[in-house]
C-alpha positions in Angstrom: -5.5 -12.4 -0.8 -7.1 -13.7 -3.9 -6.0 -12.1 -7.2 -9.2 -10.2 -8.0 -9.4 -8.7 -4.6 -5.7 -7.8 -4.6 -6.2 -5.9 -7.9 -9.2 -4.1 -6.5 -7.3 -3.0 -3.4 -4.3 -2.0 -5.4 -6.4 0.2 -7.7 -8.0 1.9 -4.7 -4.6 2.5 -3.1 -3.0 3.9 -6.2 -5.8 6.5 -6.9 -4.9 8.7 -4.0 -1.6 7.2 -2.9 -0.1 10.2 -1.2 -3.1 10.7 1.0 -3.6 7.0 1.6 0.1 6.6 2.4 -0.1 9.0 5.3 -3.2 7.3 6.5 -1.4 4.0 6.5 1.5 5.5 8.4 -0.8 7.0 11.0 -2.8 3.7 11.4 0.2 1.5 11.6 2.9 3.4 13.5 5.4 0.5 13.4 5.5 0.8 9.6 8.1 3.0 8.0 7.8 5.0 4.8 10.4 2.7 3.2 8.2 -0.3 4.0 5.5 1.3 1.8 7.8 2.6 -0.9 9.4 -0.7 -1.7 6.3 -2.9 -1.7 6.2 -4.8 -5.0 2.4 -5.2 -5.0 -0.5 -5.2 -2.7 0.2 -8.6 -1.3 3.7 -7.6 -0.5 2.4 -4.4 1.1 0.0 -6.4 3.3 2.7 -8.8 4.3 5.1 -5.9 5.2 2.5 -4.1 7.3 1.3 -7.3 9.0 4.9 -8.3 9.9 5.7 -4.8 11.3 2.4 -4.2 13.1 1.8 -7.7 14.4 -1.7 -7.7 13.0 -3.1 -10.5 10.9 -3.0 -10.1 7.2 -6.8 -10.2 7.1 -7.0 -7.2 9.5 -4.5 -5.3 7.4 -6.4 -6.0 4.2 -9.6 -4.8 5.8 -8.0 -1.6 7.1 -6.3 -0.9 3.7 -9.7 -1.1 2.0 -11.1 1.3 4.5 -8.2 3.7 4.3 -8.0 3.6 0.5 -11.6 4.6 -0.2 -12.0 3.5 -3.9 -11.1 4.3 -7.5 -8.6 3.1 -10.1 -5.1 3.7 -11.3 -2.0 2.2 -12.9 -1.0 -1.4 -12.0 1.9 -3.7 -12.3 4.7 -1.7 -10.9 6.0 -1.1 -7.3 4.0 1.7 -5.6 6.9 4.2 -5.6 7.6 3.6 -9.3 4.0 3.9 -10.4 3.6 7.1 -8.5 6.2 8.8 -10.8 9.3 8.1 -8.8 12.4 6.2 -9.8 12.9 2.9 -8.0 14.8 3.3 -4.8 13.4 6.8 -4.1 10.8 7.5 -1.6 7.4 8.7 -2.8 7.6 11.9 -0.8 10.8 13.2 -2.5 
């Protein structure tokens, strides 16, 4: 995914991460919560989901855009850390 598009997707995911997280888990049943919690950035998240779900990265990117909806938020940290959690802890704790 190109850098500008990755930043846009990451912003959208971070705005409503808890709600989006559950949507991702519902959409991609093969993906575990820890796959989401330990993704370093949006490209890593896409790769993890694609690997587990056996979908193409392009398909996963498209679905994440649809699931995220839109908005902005903090950037540059793993998803779990940026959502107010310490590294190594799941977002839902």
